[in-house]
DRENBA-850154 format. One record per residue: residue in one letter; y, x, z of N, C-alpha, C, O in turn. Coordinates in steps of 0.2 Angstrom, whole numbers, padded with zeros to 4 digits, always signed. Atoms other than C-alpha are relative to their C-alpha. Layout:
REM residues N
aYXZYXZYXZYXZ
...
//
This chain:
REM residues 267
m+0001-0006+0003-0143-0318-0383-0004+0005+0004-0003+0005+0010
v+0004-0004-0004-0157-0306-0378+0002+0007+0000+0004+0010-0005
e-0003-0007-0001-0151-0290-0370-0005+0005-0003-0011+0004-0002
n+0004-0006+0002-0158-0273-0377-0004+0003+0006-0001+0002+0012
c+0004-0003-0006-0171-0264-0366+0004+0005+0003+0008+0010+0000
p-0004-0005-0004-0162-0254-0352-0003+0007+0000+0000+0012+0001
i+0003-0007+0000-0175-0239-0354+0002+0003-0007+0004+0009-0007
c+0000-0003+0006-0175-0236-0373+0005-0003-0005+0006-0001-0010
l-0005+0004+0004-0161-0248-0379-0002-0004-0006+0002-0006-0011
s+0002+0004+0006-0172-0256-0392+0000-0008+0001+0001-0010+0007
k+0000+0007+0000-0172-0274-0396-0006-0003+0003-0011+0000+0002
r+0006+0003-0004-0183-0286-0386-0001-0007-0003+0003-0010-0005
e+0002+0007+0002-0192-0302-0389-0002-0004+0006-0004-0001+0011
i+0002+0005-0006-0195-0317-0377-0008+0000-0001-0011-0002-0006
c+0007+0000+0000-0213-0315-0372-0003-0007+0003-0008-0009+0000
f+0002+0007-0003-0215-0331-0361+0006-0002+0004+0010+0002+0006
k-0005+0002-0005-0205-0341-0349-0004-0003+0006-0010-0005+0005
s+0003+0003-0006-0209-0346-0331+0005-0002+0005+0011-0001+0004
t-0004+0003-0005-0202-0354-0316+0000+0005+0006-0005+0006+0009
i-0002-0005-0005-0194-0342-0303+0002-0004+0006+0006-0009+0006
l-0002+0003-0007-0192-0348-0284-0001-0008-0001+0003-0011+0002
s+0001+0007+0001-0199-0365-0290+0006-0004-0003+0006-0010-0003
k-0005+0004+0002-0183-0370-0298+0004+0004-0006+0008+0000-0010
y-0004-0003+0005-0176-0357-0311-0005+0002-0006-0010+0005-0005
d+0004-0002+0006-0183-0356-0329+0002+0006-0003+0008+0007-0005
v-0002-0007+0001-0183-0338-0333-0004+0003-0006-0010+0001-0007
s+0003-0003+0005-0187-0329-0349-0002+0007+0001+0001+0011+0005
y+0003-0007-0001-0198-0313-0349+0000+0003-0007-0002+0001-0012
l-0001-0004+0006-0193-0300-0362-0005+0006-0001-0006+0009+0004
y+0005-0005+0001-0205-0288-0370+0003+0005-0005+0006+0003-0010
c-0002-0005+0005-0200-0271-0378-0006+0003-0003-0010+0006+0000
n+0006-0002+0004-0213-0266-0391+0001+0008+0000-0004+0011-0001
n-0001-0007+0000-0205-0248-0391-0003+0004+0006-0007+0008+0005
c+0002-0004-0006-0208-0242-0373-0005-0004+0004-0007-0001+0009
g+0005+0004-0003-0219-0257-0367+0003-0003+0007-0001-0006+0010
l-0003+0003-0006-0207-0263-0353+0000-0008-0001+0002-0010-0006
l+0000+0007-0001-0209-0281-0348+0005-0002+0005+0004+0001+0011
q-0005+0001-0005-0194-0288-0339+0003-0007+0000+0003-0010-0006
t-0004+0006+0000-0185-0304-0334+0006+0001-0003+0009+0006-0004
e-0007+0000+0002-0169-0309-0341+0004+0002+0006+0002+0003+0011
h-0004-0002-0005-0154-0303-0331-0001-0004+0006+0000-0010+0006
p+0002+0004-0006-0159-0308-0313+0006-0003+0004+0007+0000+0009
y-0006+0003-0004-0145-0319-0307-0002-0003+0006+0002-0005+0010
w+0003+0004-0005-0156-0327-0294-0002+0005+0006-0004+0003+0011
l+0003-0005-0005-0159-0310-0284+0004-0001+0007+0000+0000+0012
g-0003+0001-0006-0146-0315-0270-0004-0005+0004-0005-0004+0010
e+0004+0005-0003-0157-0330-0266-0007+0003+0002-0010+0002+0007
a+0007-0003-0001-0173-0320-0268+0000+0005+0006-0006+0005+0009
y+0000-0005-0005-0168-0307-0255+0004-0003+0006+0006+0001+0010
n-0002+0003-0007-0163-0319-0241-0004+0003+0005-0002+0004+0011
s+0004-0005-0004-0177-0309-0233-0002+0006-0004-0005+0005-0010
a+0002-0006+0004-0179-0291-0239-0007+0001-0001-0008+0003-0007
i+0008+0000+0001-0198-0292-0237-0002-0007-0001-0002-0011+0004
a+0002+0007+0001-0206-0307-0244-0005-0002+0005-0009+0002+0007
d+0005+0003-0005-0216-0318-0232-0007+0001-0003-0012+0002+0001
a+0007-0001+0003-0231-0317-0244-0002+0007-0001-0008+0007-0003
d+0002-0007+0000-0232-0298-0243-0005+0001+0006-0003+0005+0010
t+0005-0001-0005-0247-0299-0232-0004+0007+0000-0007+0009+0005
g+0003-0007+0001-0253-0282-0238+0004+0006+0002+0002+0011+0001
l-0005-0006-0002-0238-0272-0231-0003+0005+0005-0003+0011+0003
v+0002-0004-0005-0247-0265-0216-0006+0004-0003-0006+0011-0003
a+0006-0004+0003-0264-0260-0225+0003+0004-0005+0000+0010-0006
r-0002-0004+0006-0254-0254-0240+0003+0007+0003+0002+0012+0000
n-0003-0006-0003-0244-0242-0229-0005+0005+0003-0004+0011+0002
i+0005-0005-0003-0259-0235-0220-0004+0004-0005-0005+0010-0005
s+0004-0003+0005-0268-0232-0236+0004+0005-0004+0002+0011-0005
i-0004-0005+0003-0253-0224-0244+0001+0006+0004+0002+0012+0001
s-0002-0006-0005-0249-0213-0229-0006+0006-0001-0004+0012-0001
k+0006-0005+0001-0267-0205-0231+0001+0004-0006+0000+0010-0006
r+0000-0003+0006-0265-0201-0249+0007+0004-0001+0006+0010-0004
v-0006-0004+0000-0247-0195-0248+0000+0006+0004+0002+0011+0002
a+0001-0006-0004-0251-0184-0234-0004+0006-0003-0002+0012-0003
c+0004-0005+0004-0264-0175-0245+0005+0003-0005+0005+0009-0006
i-0004-0003+0005-0252-0173-0259+0006+0004+0002+0007+0010-0001
l-0006-0004-0003-0237-0167-0249-0003+0007+0003+0000+0012+0002
f+0003-0006-0003-0248-0154-0239-0003+0005-0005-0001+0011-0005
f+0003-0005+0005-0257-0147-0254+0004+0002-0005+0003+0008-0008
l-0004-0002+0006-0244-0147-0267+0007+0002+0002+0010+0006-0002
f-0007-0001-0002-0227-0146-0257+0000+0004+0006+0005+0007+0008
g+0000-0004-0006-0232-0138-0241+0002-0004+0006+0005-0009+0006
k-0001+0004-0006-0232-0143-0223+0007+0000+0003+0009-0003+0008
n-0007-0001-0003-0214-0137-0220+0006-0004-0004+0011-0002-0002
g-0005+0003+0004-0205-0148-0232+0003-0006+0003+0001-0008+0009
k-0003+0006-0003-0193-0162-0228+0000-0006-0006+0002-0005-0011
y+0001+0005+0005-0196-0179-0236+0004-0006+0002+0005-0007+0008
l-0003+0006-0001-0188-0196-0238-0003-0006-0003-0004-0005-0009
d+0002+0007+0003-0194-0214-0240+0006-0004-0002+0010-0006+0002
i-0007+0003+0002-0179-0221-0251+0000-0008+0000+0005-0010+0000
a+0000+0007-0001-0185-0239-0249-0004-0001+0006-0010-0004+0005
g+0005+0000-0006-0192-0238-0231-0002-0006+0003-0006-0006+0008
g+0002+0006-0003-0193-0256-0227+0001+0001+0008+0007+0003+0010
y-0001+0000-0007-0196-0258-0208-0001+0007+0003+0000+0008+0009
g+0001-0007-0002-0199-0239-0207-0007+0002+0002-0009+0007+0005
m+0007-0001-0002-0218-0240-0205-0003+0007-0003-0006+0010+0000
l+0002-0006+0003-0222-0226-0218+0003+0006+0003+0000+0011+0004
t-0004-0005-0003-0209-0215-0211-0003+0002+0007-0004+0008+0009
r+0003-0001-0007-0217-0217-0193-0007+0003-0001-0009+0007+0003
l+0007-0003+0001-0235-0214-0200+0000+0007-0002-0004+0011+0001
m+0000-0007+0003-0230-0198-0209+0003+0004+0006+0000+0010+0006
r-0003-0004-0005-0220-0192-0194-0006+0001+0006-0007+0006+0009
d+0005+0000-0005-0235-0196-0182-0005+0005-0003-0009+0008+0001
m+0005-0005+0003-0246-0185-0194+0003+0007+0000-0001+0012+0000
g-0003-0006+0000-0233-0171-0193+0005+0002-0005+0007+0008-0005
f-0005-0001+0005-0222-0172-0208+0007-0001+0002+0008-0006+0006
d-0007+0002-0001-0203-0171-0207+0002-0005-0005+0005-0003-0010
f-0002+0006+0004-0200-0188-0214+0005-0004+0002+0006-0005+0008
y-0006+0004-0001-0185-0199-0215+0000-0006-0004-0003-0007-0008
w+0000+0007+0003-0180-0217-0219+0007-0001-0003+0012+0001-0001
f-0006+0003+0003-0167-0225-0230-0002-0007-0004-0007-0007-0007
d+0001+0007+0003-0166-0243-0236+0007-0004+0000+0010-0005+0005
l-0007+0003+0000-0150-0252-0242-0001-0008+0002+0004-0011+0004
y+0001+0007-0001-0158-0269-0239-0004-0003+0006-0004-0008+0008
c+0004+0002-0005-0169-0269-0224+0001+0004+0006+0004+0010+0006
e-0002-0003-0007-0167-0265-0205-0006+0005+0001-0012+0004+0001
n+0005-0005-0002-0176-0249-0199-0002-0002+0007+0002-0001+0012
i+0003+0002-0006-0187-0255-0185-0004+0006+0004-0004+0007+0010
l+0005-0004-0002-0200-0242-0183+0001+0008+0000-0002+0012+0003
a-0001-0007+0001-0192-0226-0187+0008+0002+0002+0011+0006-0001
k-0007-0001-0002-0175-0227-0178+0001+0007+0002-0003+0011+0005
r-0003-0007-0001-0165-0211-0176-0003+0005-0005-0001+0011-0004
f+0003-0005+0005-0174-0203-0191+0002-0003-0007-0001-0003-0012
e-0003+0002+0007-0163-0211-0205+0003+0006-0004+0004+0012-0001
a-0003-0006+0005-0157-0200-0220+0006+0003+0003+0008+0009+0002
s-0007-0002-0003-0140-0200-0212+0000+0005+0006+0005+0008+0007
t+0000-0004-0006-0146-0190-0197-0002+0007-0002-0003+0012+0002
t+0002-0007+0002-0151-0174-0208+0003+0002-0006+0007-0002-0009
d-0003-0002+0006-0145-0164-0222-0004-0003-0006-0010-0005-0005
k+0003+0004+0005-0148-0172-0239-0005+0003-0005-0008+0000-0009
a+0004-0004+0005-0158-0159-0248-0008-0001+0003-0010+0001+0008
f+0007+0002-0002-0176-0166-0248-0005+0004-0005-0003+0004-0011
s+0005-0003+0004-0192-0158-0255-0003-0005-0005-0004-0003-0011
a+0002+0005+0004-0198-0174-0262+0002-0007+0003+0003-0007+0009
i-0001+0007-0003-0195-0193-0260-0005-0005-0002-0009-0003-0007
t+0005+0005+0002-0206-0208-0260+0004-0007-0001+0009-0008+0002
a-0002+0007+0001-0203-0226-0266-0005-0004-0002-0007-0005-0008
f+0005+0004+0001-0217-0238-0264+0001-0007-0001+0005-0010+0003
e-0002+0007+0001-0217-0255-0272+0007-0001-0001+0010-0006+0002
v-0008+0001+0001-0199-0253-0278+0002-0001-0007+0006-0005-0008
l-0002+0000+0007-0198-0250-0297-0001-0007-0003+0003-0009-0007
e+0001+0006+0003-0204-0268-0300+0006-0005+0002+0007-0010+0000
h-0006+0004-0002-0188-0274-0291+0007+0003-0003+0012+0000-0002
v-0006-0003+0002-0176-0263-0301+0001-0002-0008-0004-0002-0012
y-0002+0002+0007-0167-0268-0317+0000+0006-0005-0001+0005-0011
n-0001-0006+0005-0163-0251-0324-0004+0006+0004+0000+0010+0007
p+0004-0005-0003-0177-0239-0318+0002+0007-0001+0002+0011+0003
t-0002-0007+0001-0171-0224-0327+0006+0002+0004+0006+0008+0007
e-0006-0001-0004-0154-0225-0319-0002+0001+0008+0001+0005+0011
f+0002+0000-0007-0162-0228-0302-0004+0006+0002-0002+0009+0007
i+0004-0006-0001-0174-0213-0303+0005+0006+0000+0005+0010+0004
h-0004-0006+0000-0161-0201-0309+0005+0000+0005+0006+0006+0008
k-0005+0000-0005-0148-0206-0296-0004+0002+0007-0001+0005+0011
s+0003-0001-0006-0161-0206-0282-0002+0008+0001-0001+0011+0006
l+0002-0007+0000-0167-0188-0287+0007+0004+0001+0007+0009+0005
k-0006-0004+0000-0149-0182-0289+0003+0000+0007+0005+0005+0010
d-0003+0001-0006-0143-0189-0273-0003+0003+0006+0000+0005+0011
t+0004-0003-0006-0157-0182-0262-0001+0007-0002-0004+0011+0002
e+0002-0006+0002-0158-0166-0272-0007+0002+0000-0009+0008+0001
a+0007+0000+0000-0176-0169-0273-0003+0002-0007+0001+0000-0012
s+0003-0002+0007-0187-0162-0288-0006-0005-0001-0009-0005-0007
t+0006+0004+0001-0201-0175-0286+0001-0007+0004+0004-0008+0009
i+0001+0007-0003-0203-0194-0283-0007-0002-0001-0010-0002-0006
i+0007+0002+0000-0220-0201-0278+0001-0008+0001+0005-0010+0006
f-0001+0007+0000-0221-0220-0281-0006-0004-0002-0011-0001-0004
s+0005+0004+0002-0231-0235-0284+0003-0006-0003+0008-0009-0001
t-0002+0006+0003-0230-0250-0295-0006-0002-0004-0009+0002-0007
e+0006+0002+0004-0244-0260-0303+0001+0000-0007+0007-0002-0010
l-0001-0001+0007-0247-0256-0321-0004-0005-0004-0009-0008-0002
f+0004+0003+0005-0253-0266-0336-0001+0004-0006+0003+0009-0007
n+0001-0004+0006-0260-0260-0353+0000-0005-0006-0003-0010-0005
g+0000+0004+0006-0257-0267-0370+0005-0006+0001+0011-0005+0003
e-0004+0006+0000-0250-0284-0372+0001-0003+0008-0003-0002+0012
p-0001+0003-0007-0242-0292-0356-0005-0005+0002-0007-0009-0002
p+0005+0005-0003-0254-0302-0345+0003-0007-0001+0009-0008+0000
k-0002+0007+0001-0253-0321-0347+0003-0002+0007+0001+0001+0012
p-0003+0002-0007-0242-0329-0333-0005-0002+0005-0003+0000+0011
q+0004+0002-0005-0256-0337-0324-0006+0005+0002-0010+0004+0006
s+0006-0004-0001-0268-0322-0325+0002+0007+0004-0002+0011+0005
w-0002-0006-0004-0258-0309-0315+0004-0001+0006+0010-0004+0005
w-0003+0001-0006-0253-0310-0297+0007+0003+0001+0011+0001+0005
y-0006-0005-0001-0240-0296-0298+0007-0003-0003+0012-0001-0001
y-0007+0003+0002-0227-0307-0307+0003-0003+0006+0010-0003+0006
a-0003+0003-0006-0224-0315-0290+0006-0005-0001+0011-0004+0001
f-0005+0005+0002-0215-0330-0297+0003-0003+0006+0009-0005+0006
e-0002+0004-0006-0214-0338-0280+0006+0004+0004+0010+0000+0007
s-0005-0004-0004-0203-0324-0272+0006+0002-0004+0012+0002-0002
g-0006-0001+0004-0192-0320-0287+0002+0007+0000+0008+0009-0003
q-0002-0006-0001-0191-0302-0282-0003+0005-0005+0000+0011-0006
h+0003-0004+0005-0202-0294-0296+0003-0001-0006+0002-0007-0009
i-0003+0002+0006-0192-0292-0311-0001+0005-0006+0000+0004-0012
s+0001-0005+0005-0198-0276-0321-0008+0002+0001-0010+0003+0006
f+0007-0001+0000-0216-0273-0326-0002+0006-0005+0001+0005-0011
y+0001-0006+0004-0223-0257-0333-0007+0001-0002-0012-0001+0001
q+0006-0003+0002-0237-0249-0342+0000+0008+0000+0006+0010+0000
p+0000-0008-0001-0242-0230-0342+0005+0003-0005+0009+0007-0004
r-0004-0003+0005-0233-0227-0358+0008-0001+0001+0012+0002-0001
t-0007+0001-0002-0217-0235-0351+0002+0006+0005+0008+0008+0004
l-0002-0005-0005-0217-0223-0336+0000+0007-0004+0005+0011-0002
k+0000-0007+0003-0221-0208-0348+0007+0000-0004+0010+0006-0005
f-0007+0001+0003-0205-0214-0358+0005+0002+0004+0010+0006+0002
i-0006-0002-0005-0194-0213-0343-0001+0007+0002+0005+0011+0002
a+0000-0007-0002-0201-0196-0338+0002+0005-0005+0006+0009-0004
d-0002-0004+0006-0198-0189-0355+0008+0000+0000+0011+0005-0002
k-0008+0001+0001-0180-0196-0355+0003+0004+0006+0009+0007+0004
l-0003-0004-0006-0177-0187-0338-0003+0007+0000-0001+0011+0005
s+0002-0007+0000-0186-0171-0343-0005+0001+0006-0004+0007+0009
l+0004+0000-0006-0199-0174-0329-0008+0000-0002-0009-0003-0008
f+0007+0001+0001-0218-0172-0329-0002-0006+0003+0001-0009+0008
f+0003+0006-0003-0228-0188-0326-0007+0000+0001-0011+0003-0003
y+0007+0000-0002-0244-0190-0317-0002-0006+0003+0002-0009+0007
s+0001+0007-0003-0253-0206-0312-0008+0000+0001-0012+0000-0004
y+0007+0000-0002-0269-0207-0303-0001-0006+0006+0002-0005+0011
n+0002+0004-0006-0277-0221-0292+0006-0004+0003+0006-0005+0009
g-0006+0004-0003-0261-0232-0291+0006+0004+0002+0011+0000+0004
l-0006-0004-0002-0250-0218-0286+0003+0004-0007-0001+0006-0011
h-0003-0003+0006-0237-0211-0299+0005+0006+0003+0008+0005+0008
l-0005-0005-0001-0227-0195-0299+0004+0002-0006+0002+0003-0011
f-0005-0003+0004-0211-0190-0308+0002+0007+0003+0004+0007+0009
t-0002-0006-0003-0208-0171-0305+0002+0005-0004+0000+0005-0010
k-0002-0006+0004-0200-0155-0311-0005+0005+0000-0005+0010-0003
k+0005-0005-0001-0215-0146-0305-0007-0002-0003-0009-0007-0002
a+0006+0002+0003-0230-0145-0316-0006+0001+0005-0007+0006+0009
v+0006+0000-0005-0247-0149-0307-0005+0003-0004-0008+0000-0009
n+0005-0004+0004-0259-0136-0314-0007-0003+0001-0011-0004-0003
n+0006+0003-0001-0274-0144-0305+0000-0007+0001+0001-0010+0007
q-0001+0007+0000-0274-0162-0309-0007-0003+0002-0006-0009+0005
v+0006+0002-0003-0292-0164-0304+0001-0001+0008-0001-0006+0011
l-0001+0000-0007-0287-0160-0286+0005-0006+0002+0004-0009+0007
l-0005+0006-0001-0272-0173-0288-0004-0006+0000-0003-0011+0004
e+0004+0006+0000-0285-0186-0293-0004-0001+0006-0005-0007+0009
i+0004+0000-0006-0296-0182-0278+0004-0002+0006+0002-0006+0010
m-0005+0002-0006-0281-0183-0266+0002-0007+0000+0004-0009+0005
t-0003+0007+0000-0276-0200-0272-0006-0005+0000-0005-0011+0000
s+0006+0004+0000-0294-0207-0271-0002-0001+0007+0001+0000+0012
r+0003+0002-0007-0305-0213-0256-0001+0006+0004-0002+0006+0010
w+0001-0006-0003-0308-0195-0253+0006+0002+0005+0005+0007+0009
s-0006-0002-0004-0290-0194-0245-0001-0002+0007+0002+0002+0011
t+0001+0002-0007-0297-0202-0230-0003+0006+0004-0002+0007+0010
i+0003-0005-0003-0308-0187-0227+0005+0006+0000+0005+0010+0005
l-0005-0006+0001-0295-0174-0233+0006-0001+0005+0008+0005+0008
r-0005+0001-0005-0282-0182-0221-0002+0003+0007+0003+0006+0010
h+0002-0003-0006-0292-0175-0206+0001+0007+0000+0004+0010+0005
y-0002-0007+0000-0290-0158-0212+0008+0001+0000+0010+0006+0004
v-0008+0000+0000-0271-0161-0215+0002+0000+0007+0006+0003+0009
k-0003+0002-0007-0269-0168-0198-0002+0006+0005+0002+0007+0009
r+0002-0006-0005-0278-0153-0189+0004+0006-0001+0005+0010+0003
n-0004-0006+0002-0266-0141-0198+0007-0002+0001+0012+0002-0001
l-0007+0002-0001-0250-0151-0193+0000-0001+0008-0004-0003+0011
i-0001+0002-0007-0242-0154-0176+0003-0007+0000+0009-0008-0003
s-0003+0007+0001-0239-0173-0174+0007+0000+0004+0008+0003+0009
k-0007+0001-0003-0221-0178-0170+0001-0006+0004+0006-0008+0006
t-0001+0006-0004-0225-0193-0160+0003+0001+0007+0008-0002+0009
v-0003-0002-0007-0222-0185-0143+0006+0003-0001+0011+0002+0003
l-0006-0003+0001-0209-0174-0149+0006-0004-0002+0011-0003+0001
d-0005+0005+0002-0199-0188-0157+0002-0004+0006+0008-0006+0007
n-0001+0004-0007-0201-0198-0140+0005+0004+0004+0010+0001+0007
k-0005-0005-0004-0193-0183-0131+0007+0000-0003+0012+0000+0001
y-0006-0001+0003-0180-0181-0143+0005-0006+0001+0011-0006+0002
i-0004+0006+0000-0174-0199-0143+0002-0001+0008+0008-0003+0009
i-0002+0001-0008-0175-0200-0123+0006+0005+0002+0010+0003+0005
n-0005-0005-0002-0165-0184-0122+0007-0001-0003+0012+0001+0000
n-0006+0000+0004-0152-0188-0135+0003-0007+0000+0009-0008-0001
f-0003+0007+0001-0150-0207-0134-0002-0004+0006-0003-0010+0006
q+0002+0004-0006-0155-0212-0116+0005-0005+0002+0002-0011+0004
d-0005+0005-0001-0139-0222-0114-0001-0006-0004+0002-0011-0003
q+0001+0006+0005-0144-0233-0129-0007-0003+0000-0007-0008-0004
i+0007+0003+0001-0162-0236-0127-0002-0004+0006-0008-0007+0006
y+0002+0004-0006-0162-0245-0110+0005-0006+0001+0004-0010+0005
//
């Protein structure tokens, strides 16, 4: 029996079948109402997450560097330099470290991965009220995205989530024509198009903005969307220099904090 869509509860149809992890024959279900494409219930995830980050994710470092520049501009110009922020699927902690190096009060959280690069700056080390949260390359791993976003914003008391996930338009791409299916890792289970994300935003009474591969769900209306588009484009590399000049890097400050407070644990 085909399960109804977790976003809009509409009936779905089998769009195609493919092999996951080189051994599981899996149906991909499509919702004509909201546009969500999704695997059948992902019973193989325990095996898929033997390693929290897939070996084939060779773009992890470059992606975090690129994202840090664009997020720095968004946070600085839209939310202010004094806000407190959280990466809710922080992986090894690279984005958190990059953002703190730039001068933002950024913290890390991840249920499945070890914090290597941003130790001592976990979400548990600070009050839970955050100005905004980030979740990059996460929604494709989530079976019920509406519930995930609602809970994430509620738990962190944030009004905005900035995230990324590759989108498609119209009919789902053919299995052999879209690398984002990532059949070999088995970790990507949900695939969206712009109207799917708009459906989620409307359901949660949030504004939705999407430019240059970055997406925002927020309670705050962005009046200057041209500026948002510029901040998420290649111009972010230039704008980041202005941002950096107007912030104080936490690289040395964090070093002193760790040495002064955890000296008996770092040697």
